[in-house]
C-alpha positions in Angstrom: 114.5 85.4 110.2 115.3 88.7 108.6 111.8 89.9 107.8 112.8 93.6 108.3 116.0 93.7 106.3 116.4 97.2 104.8 113.2 98.4 106.6 112.9 101.5 108.7 110.7 101.2 111.7 109.6 103.8 114.3 108.7 102.5 117.8 107.1 104.9 120.3 107.4 104.1 124.0 110.7 102.4 123.2 112.3 103.0 126.6 110.8 99.9 128.4 108.2 97.2 128.4 106.4 96.4 125.2 108.0 99.3 123.3 111.5 98.1 124.1 110.7 94.5 123.3 109.2 95.5 119.9 112.3 97.6 119.1 114.7 94.8 120.0 112.6 92.3 118.0 112.4 94.1 114.7 116.1 95.2 115.0 117.0 91.5 115.5 115.3 90.9 112.2 117.2 93.5 110.3 115.3 96.8 110.9 116.8 100.2 111.3 114.9 101.4 114.3 114.1 104.9 115.3 113.2 104.8 119.0 111.0 107.5 120.5 110.2 108.2 124.2 110.1 110.9 126.9 112.6 109.1 129.1 116.0 110.0 127.7 118.3 107.6 129.6 116.1 104.6 129.1 115.4 105.1 125.4 119.2 105.4 124.9 119.6 102.2 126.8 117.3 100.5 124.3 119.4 101.8 121.4 122.6 100.6 123.2 121.0 97.1 123.5 120.2 97.0 119.8 123.8 98.1 118.9 125.2 95.5 121.2 123.5 93.0 119.0 125.0 94.6 115.8 121.6 96.3 115.0 121.0 99.8 113.8 119.1 102.3 115.9 118.7 105.9 116.9 116.9 107.6 119.8 115.0 110.8 120.0 113.0 112.4 122.8 109.4 112.8 121.7 106.2 113.5 123.7 103.6 111.9 121.4 100.9 114.1 122.9 102.7 117.1 121.4 101.9 117.3 117.7 104.9 119.6 116.9 107.3 117.1 118.5 105.7 114.3 116.6 106.1 116.0 113.3 109.7 116.8 114.0 110.4 113.2 115.0 109.0 111.8 111.8 111.0 114.3 109.8 114.2 113.4 111.7 113.6 109.7 111.1 113.1 110.1 107.3 116.1 112.5 107.1 118.3 110.0 109.0 117.2 106.8 107.3 115.7 108.0 104.0 112.2 106.5 104.4 109.7 105.0 106.8 108.3 101.5 106.4 106.6 100.6 109.7 105.1 102.6 112.6 104.6 100.8 115.9 102.7 102.9 118.4 103.3 101.7 122.0 103.6 104.9 124.0 100.9 105.0 126.7 100.0 105.9 130.2 97.5 104.3 132.7 96.0 105.2 136.0 93.3 103.0 137.6 90.8 104.5 140.0 87.1 104.9 140.6 85.4 106.8 137.7 84.4 109.6 140.0 88.0 110.1 141.1 89.3 110.7 137.5 89.7 114.5 137.4 89.8 116.6 134.3 93.6 116.8 134.1 94.1 113.0 134.5 91.4 112.2 132.0 93.0 114.6 129.5 96.5 113.3 130.0 95.4 109.7 129.3 93.5 110.7 126.2 96.2 113.0 125.0 99.0 110.4 125.2 97.1 107.2 124.3 94.6 108.4 121.7 95.7 111.8 120.4 99.4 110.7 120.5 98.6 107.7 118.4 96.6 109.8 116.0 99.4 112.4 115.6 102.0 109.7 114.9 99.7 108.0 112.3 98.8 111.3 110.6 102.4 112.4 110.2 103.6 108.9 109.2 100.9 108.1 106.6 102.4 110.1 103.6 105.7 108.3 104.1 104.0 104.9 104.5 102.0 105.5 101.3 105.3 106.0 99.5 106.8 102.8 101.0 103.6 100.7 101.0 104.2 100.3 104.6 102.1 99.6 107.6 101.0 100.6 111.1 100.7 98.5 114.3 99.0 100.2 117.1 99.0 98.8 120.6 95.4 98.9 122.0 94.2 96.8 124.9 91.7 94.2 126.0 90.1 97.1 127.8 88.9 98.2 124.3 87.0 95.0 124.0 85.9 94.2 127.6 85.2 96.6 130.5 88.2 97.3 132.6 87.3 97.9 136.3 88.6 101.2 137.5 90.0 101.9 134.0 87.4 104.3 132.5 89.9 106.7 131.0 92.3 104.1 129.8 89.6 101.9 128.3 88.1 104.9 126.5 91.5 105.9 125.1 92.2 102.4 123.8 88.7 102.0 122.4 89.5 105.1 120.4 92.8 103.6 119.2 91.1 100.5 117.9 88.5 102.5 116.1 91.1 104.9 114.7 93.1 102.0 113.4 90.2 100.4 111.6 89.4 103.7 109.9 93.0 104.0 108.6 92.9 100.4 107.4 89.8 101.0 105.3 90.8 104.5 104.0 94.3 103.5 103.0 94.0 99.9 101.9 93.8 100.7 98.2 96.9 102.9 98.6 98.9 100.0 99.9 99.0 100.8 103.6 97.9 98.3 106.2 96.9 99.2 109.8 96.3 96.7 112.6 96.0 96.6 116.4 97.4 94.3 119.1 95.3 94.1 122.3 97.5 92.9 125.2 96.0 91.7 128.4 97.7 90.3 131.6 101.1 91.4 130.4 103.6 92.3 133.2 105.3 95.6 132.4 106.5 98.6 134.5 103.4 100.5 133.4 101.3 97.7 134.7 103.1 97.6 138.0 102.6 101.3 138.6 99.0 101.5 137.3 97.7 101.8 140.8 94.4 100.6 142.3 92.1 102.3 144.8 92.2 100.7 148.2 88.5 100.0 148.4 88.2 98.0 145.2 85.7 95.2 144.7 88.0 92.2 144.3 85.2 90.1 142.7 85.7 92.3 139.6 89.4 91.6 139.2 89.2 88.1 137.6 87.9 90.0 134.5 91.4 91.3 133.9 93.3 88.1 134.8 94.6 85.4 132.5 92.7 82.1 132.9 96.1 80.4 133.3 96.9 82.6 136.3 100.1 83.7 134.7 101.2 87.0 133.3 102.5 87.3 129.7 105.7 89.1 128.9 106.5 92.1 126.6 108.2 89.6 124.3 104.9 87.8 123.8 103.5 91.0 122.3 106.6 91.8 120.3 106.4 88.5 118.5 102.9 89.1 117.4 103.7 92.7 116.4 106.6 91.5 114.3 104.4 89.0 112.5 101.8 91.5 111.6 104.3 94.2 110.6 106.3 92.0 108.3 105.4 91.7 104.6 106.6 88.1 104.6 103.9 86.9 107.0 101.5 89.8 107.4 100.8 91.1 103.9 97.1 90.0 104.0 96.4 91.3 107.5 94.6 94.6 107.6 92.1 96.1 110.0 92.5 93.2 112.4 92.6 93.1 116.2 94.9 90.5 117.7 94.1 89.7 121.3 97.1 88.4 123.3 95.8 87.9 126.8 96.2 84.2 127.9 92.5 83.7 127.4 91.2 86.5 129.6 88.5 87.7 127.2 87.6 84.2 125.9 
């Protein structure tokens, strides 16, 4: 399939995990991918992997919680490739702990990256997406739908992402822009591995976040759904939707 032939796609959080998988997937289907992340070596590795497969990609350092860096990144992408067709927001951070242990700085960091960062990217991309009749896919989480034990800040940030996306979907529908979310659950990524858990957790709560199959999904499982939604060939009538990809966790 070449559903993204001649399309320009920005992927945030492209250095690893779901972000890298999304970048590789849309590149394999013909997209020119502008990869953003704060980890320079790793995001350049993503670009190298794309180029090894004869794809087109560029990398730029960008802290999505910094609105000035976001604006500059969007400008650089459009200057480099001439337009923007799809924005895929994956960049995020997580720290699991008791609600009373989440201090002001940690709360603000999670909100700033996950929620404000998604907002900044959408805000700066929207004028270009109106021009191209493009679309946005934001990575939310099952924690936006169902309570995540020890994830008060992460869940709050992702609930905001889901609500933000629906607002964009409604406001911009008649202007030709679609916006959707994908809500992963039980996906094994580096972020998941390093999310941390307090030592004195109540293990009876943990089945709430586990797949009923007992297996973890992979970043590629998410990338396939993102590509479907973001493509005009298969996703043109999908707007304001939340796709849950969690192996049945929330069922």
